[in-house]
Kinemage of the C-alpha trace (Angstrom):
@kinemage 1
@onewidth
@group {chain A} dominant
@subgroup {mainchain}
@vectorlist {calphas} color= white
{ca met a 1} P 111.032 114.834 121.757
{ca ala a 2} L 107.964 112.940 120.573
{ca leu a 3} L 108.337 110.595 117.631
{ca arg a 4} L 106.644 112.010 114.520
{ca val a 5} L 104.474 109.455 112.695
{ca trp a 6} L 102.889 110.185 109.320
{ca arg a 7} L 100.502 108.126 107.187
{ca gly a 8} L 103.059 106.743 104.752
{ca asn a 9} L 102.349 104.564 101.728
{ca pro a 10} L 101.365 100.905 101.382
{ca tyr a 11} L 104.036 100.250 98.763
{ca pro a 12} L 106.833 99.302 98.501
{ca leu a 13} L 106.576 96.674 101.218
{ca gly a 14} L 109.271 96.641 103.888
{ca ala a 15} L 111.279 99.569 105.220
{ca thr a 16} L 112.205 102.072 102.517
{ca trp a 17} L 114.567 105.007 103.086
{ca asp a 18} L 113.769 107.862 100.667
{ca gly a 19} L 116.498 110.292 101.706
{ca ser a 20} L 114.239 112.149 104.160
{ca gly a 21} L 112.674 109.433 106.286
{ca val a 22} L 111.566 105.797 106.271
{ca asn a 23} L 108.311 104.292 105.027
{ca phe a 24} L 107.302 101.054 106.792
{ca ala a 25} L 104.745 98.718 105.180
{ca ile a 26} L 103.730 95.152 106.005
{ca phe a 27} L 100.964 92.922 104.646
{ca ser a 28} L 98.534 91.087 106.925
{ca glu a 29} L 95.104 89.971 105.840
{ca his a 30} L 93.779 88.963 109.272
{ca ala a 31} L 95.601 91.246 111.732
{ca asp a 32} L 93.548 93.398 114.101
{ca ala a 33} L 96.471 95.753 114.795
{ca val a 34} L 100.195 96.046 114.070
{ca asp a 35} L 102.913 97.581 116.247
{ca leu a 36} L 106.173 98.728 114.694
{ca cys a 37} L 108.883 98.151 117.311
{ca leu a 38} L 111.939 100.415 117.084
{ca phe a 39} L 115.117 99.517 118.955
{ca asp a 40} L 117.939 101.852 119.940
{ca ala a 41} L 121.620 100.909 120.293
{ca glu a 42} L 121.086 99.710 123.885
{ca gly a 43} L 118.156 97.487 122.883
{ca ala a 44} L 115.393 99.631 124.365
{ca glu a 45} L 112.108 99.154 122.507
{ca glu a 46} L 109.683 101.880 121.439
{ca arg a 47} L 106.364 100.813 119.923
{ca val a 48} L 104.462 102.684 117.235
{ca arg a 49} L 100.893 101.547 116.524
{ca leu a 50} L 100.251 101.492 112.768
{ca thr a 51} L 96.860 103.120 112.258
{ca glu a 52} L 96.843 103.249 108.472
{ca gln a 53} L 95.752 100.241 106.441
{ca thr a 54} L 95.395 100.182 102.638
{ca asp a 55} L 94.611 97.021 100.654
{ca leu a 56} L 95.530 94.795 103.643
{ca val a 57} L 98.873 96.589 104.031
{ca trp a 58} L 99.611 98.336 107.342
{ca his a 59} L 101.899 101.333 106.925
{ca cys a 60} L 103.431 104.503 108.370
{ca tyr a 61} L 106.183 106.997 107.593
{ca leu a 62} L 108.748 108.127 110.161
{ca pro a 63} L 110.395 111.362 108.975
{ca asp a 64} L 113.000 111.204 111.755
{ca ser a 65} L 114.109 107.620 111.116
{ca arg a 66} L 117.367 106.906 109.276
{ca pro a 67} L 119.309 103.968 107.784
{ca gly a 68} L 120.628 101.760 110.573
{ca gln a 69} L 117.344 101.880 112.497
{ca arg a 70} L 116.681 98.385 113.893
{ca tyr a 71} L 113.070 97.250 114.043
{ca gly a 72} L 110.559 94.407 114.166
{ca tyr a 73} L 106.790 93.980 114.366
{ca arg a 74} L 104.252 92.734 116.894
{ca val a 75} L 101.031 91.705 115.203
{ca his a 76} L 97.706 91.472 117.060
{ca gly a 77} L 94.937 89.161 115.931
{ca pro a 78} L 93.104 85.939 116.721
{ca tyr a 79} L 94.880 82.969 118.259
{ca asp a 80} L 92.906 80.099 116.752
{ca pro a 81} L 95.275 77.353 115.557
{ca gly a 82} L 92.362 75.257 114.293
{ca ser a 83} L 91.572 77.996 111.766
{ca gly a 84} L 95.223 78.635 110.938
{ca his a 85} L 95.554 81.831 113.022
{ca arg a 86} L 98.438 82.064 115.489
{ca phe a 87} L 98.685 85.777 116.165
{ca asn a 88} L 100.686 86.520 119.293
{ca ala a 89} L 101.652 90.132 120.012
{ca asn a 90} L 104.077 88.927 122.702
{ca lys a 91} L 106.316 87.698 119.899
{ca leu a 92} L 108.578 90.067 118.022
{ca leu a 93} L 108.528 89.239 114.309
{ca ile a 94} L 111.196 89.886 111.691
{ca asp a 95} L 109.953 91.944 108.755
{ca pro a 96} L 109.421 89.410 105.926
{ca tyr a 97} L 110.439 92.141 103.454
{ca ala a 98} L 113.587 93.194 105.338
{ca lys a 99} L 116.650 93.973 103.251
{ca arg a 100} L 119.020 93.413 106.177
{ca ile a 101} L 118.907 91.357 109.367
{ca asp a 102} L 121.131 92.214 112.354
{ca gly a 103} L 122.043 89.713 115.027
{ca ala a 104} L 121.795 85.967 115.340
{ca ile a 105} L 119.007 83.778 116.609
{ca asp a 106} L 119.624 82.760 120.196
{ca trp a 107} L 117.394 79.679 120.336
{ca asp a 108} L 115.004 79.861 123.252
{ca asp a 109} L 111.565 78.373 123.853
{ca ser a 110} L 110.110 81.894 123.993
{ca leu a 111} L 110.678 82.243 120.230
{ca phe a 112} L 107.707 79.952 119.648
{ca gly a 113} L 104.150 81.285 119.811
{ca tyr a 114} L 103.070 78.224 121.776
{ca his a 115} L 104.413 76.185 124.702
{ca val a 116} L 107.118 73.697 123.746
{ca gly a 117} L 108.660 70.892 125.686
{ca pro a 118} L 107.757 67.442 127.003
{ca gly a 119} L 104.030 66.847 127.356
{ca ser a 120} L 102.956 70.065 125.610
{ca asp a 121} L 101.293 70.460 122.258
{ca asp a 122} L 101.486 73.348 119.828
{ca leu a 123} L 98.034 74.707 120.685
{ca arg a 124} L 98.697 76.414 124.048
{ca phe a 125} L 99.339 80.178 123.782
{ca asp a 126} L 102.761 81.324 125.043
{ca asp a 127} L 102.799 84.820 126.555
{ca arg a 128} L 106.574 85.237 127.027
{ca asp a 129} L 108.338 88.111 125.229
{ca asn a 130} L 111.006 86.899 122.768
{ca ala a 131} L 112.670 90.241 121.914
{ca ala a 132} L 115.888 89.368 123.780
{ca phe a 133} L 116.420 86.290 121.578
{ca cys a 134} L 115.230 87.505 118.169
{ca pro a 135} L 117.373 89.129 115.443
{ca leu a 136} L 116.151 92.491 114.174
{ca ala a 137} L 115.552 93.926 110.734
{ca ser a 138} L 117.572 97.021 109.864
{ca val a 139} L 116.813 99.935 107.542
{ca ile a 140} L 119.359 100.349 104.736
{ca asp a 141} L 120.138 102.999 102.156
{ca thr a 142} L 119.717 101.312 98.768
{ca ala a 143} L 121.166 104.211 96.773
{ca phe a 144} L 124.356 103.362 94.923
{ca thr a 145} L 127.082 105.890 95.603
{ca trp a 146} L 129.757 106.063 92.952
{ca gly a 147} L 132.457 107.229 95.357
{ca asp a 148} L 135.584 108.173 93.388
{ca asp a 149} L 134.410 106.456 90.199
{ca arg a 150} L 134.288 108.773 87.178
{ca pro a 151} L 133.314 108.385 83.506
{ca pro a 152} L 136.317 107.385 81.353
{ca arg a 153} L 136.225 110.595 79.205
{ca thr a 154} L 137.722 108.749 76.227
{ca pro a 155} L 137.558 110.898 73.061
{ca trp a 156} L 135.535 109.411 70.194
{ca pro a 157} L 138.471 108.904 67.793
{ca ala a 158} L 140.361 106.934 70.430
{ca arg a 159} L 137.580 104.384 70.941
{ca ala a 160} L 138.952 101.365 69.121
{ca gly a 161} L 137.001 98.422 67.854
{ca arg a 162} L 133.702 100.123 67.305
{ca ala a 163} L 131.664 98.803 64.407
{ca arg a 164} L 129.586 101.105 62.291
{ca pro a 165} L 126.734 99.665 60.255
{ca gly a 166} L 127.188 99.708 56.496
{ca arg a 167} L 130.971 99.982 56.562
{ca ala a 168} L 133.456 97.188 56.123
{ca arg a 169} L 135.494 96.120 59.109
{ca pro a 170} L 139.225 95.670 58.741
{ca ala a 171} L 140.562 92.344 57.540
{ca his a 172} L 141.207 89.787 60.248
{ca pro a 173} L 143.514 86.759 60.060
{ca ala a 174} L 140.776 84.478 61.439
{ca arg a 175} L 138.648 85.297 58.360
{ca gly a 176} L 141.457 84.536 55.952
{ca gly a 177} L 142.358 88.186 55.496
{ca arg a 178} L 138.899 89.144 54.159
{ca ala a 179} L 136.995 92.183 55.327
{ca ala a 180} L 133.520 91.749 56.824
{ca ala a 181} L 130.485 93.949 56.221
{ca gly a 182} L 129.094 95.715 59.279
{ca leu a 183} L 126.407 93.814 61.222
{ca gly a 184} L 126.364 91.052 58.609
{ca val a 185} L 124.547 93.198 56.064
{ca gly a 186} L 126.078 93.194 52.574
{ca arg a 187} L 125.296 95.878 50.012
{ca ala a 188} L 125.402 95.402 46.294
{ca gly a 189} L 125.252 99.035 45.246
{ca pro a 190} L 126.703 102.356 46.330
{ca val a 191} L 126.285 103.338 49.961
{ca arg a 192} L 124.038 106.300 50.583
{ca arg a 193} L 125.341 108.641 53.219
{ca ala a 194} L 123.302 110.878 55.467
{ca gly a 195} L 123.652 114.591 54.980
{ca pro a 196} L 122.661 117.234 52.476
{ca arg a 197} L 121.734 116.032 48.997
{ca pro a 198} L 123.668 117.330 46.006
């Protein structure tokens, strides 16, 4: 079955489960293209090219995706370290907006976008794939489920300690046995009550 890919929305950023599918959105001002990389339980990778871009945010919606889906991004663009651009689509990137990360970093030289080691500088492009060593972002369900929790169903007369404005509270030993006016408001005259007028 072919993976269904819809336009999606640019916001919120990250992977957002809405109860029917997942919206993926990532910001990149200078990217030429963005691939969403989906991983199954065995670690096999399936790439989805994001074709929608709104306000520098690349996005798509996958109606068949669910919480637990592991993913990352490969971002295409210029590799020009002198101008501050180090795009390298050979490198799997963790979603900077991810709400959950699965796995640990297994440090390997392929995690860097440039060659590392003795005699090398950080300007030479590294074309090794780092997916085997990189942790993955994971889609989560952010809805709070109450489980067996229920409202207390306490009847109004049984709710002790409630203060009502304009009425005196009972005397308390800490106040020397004096009653206190509700909310610190004292009244000099008779209290007017709501309801029909005589």
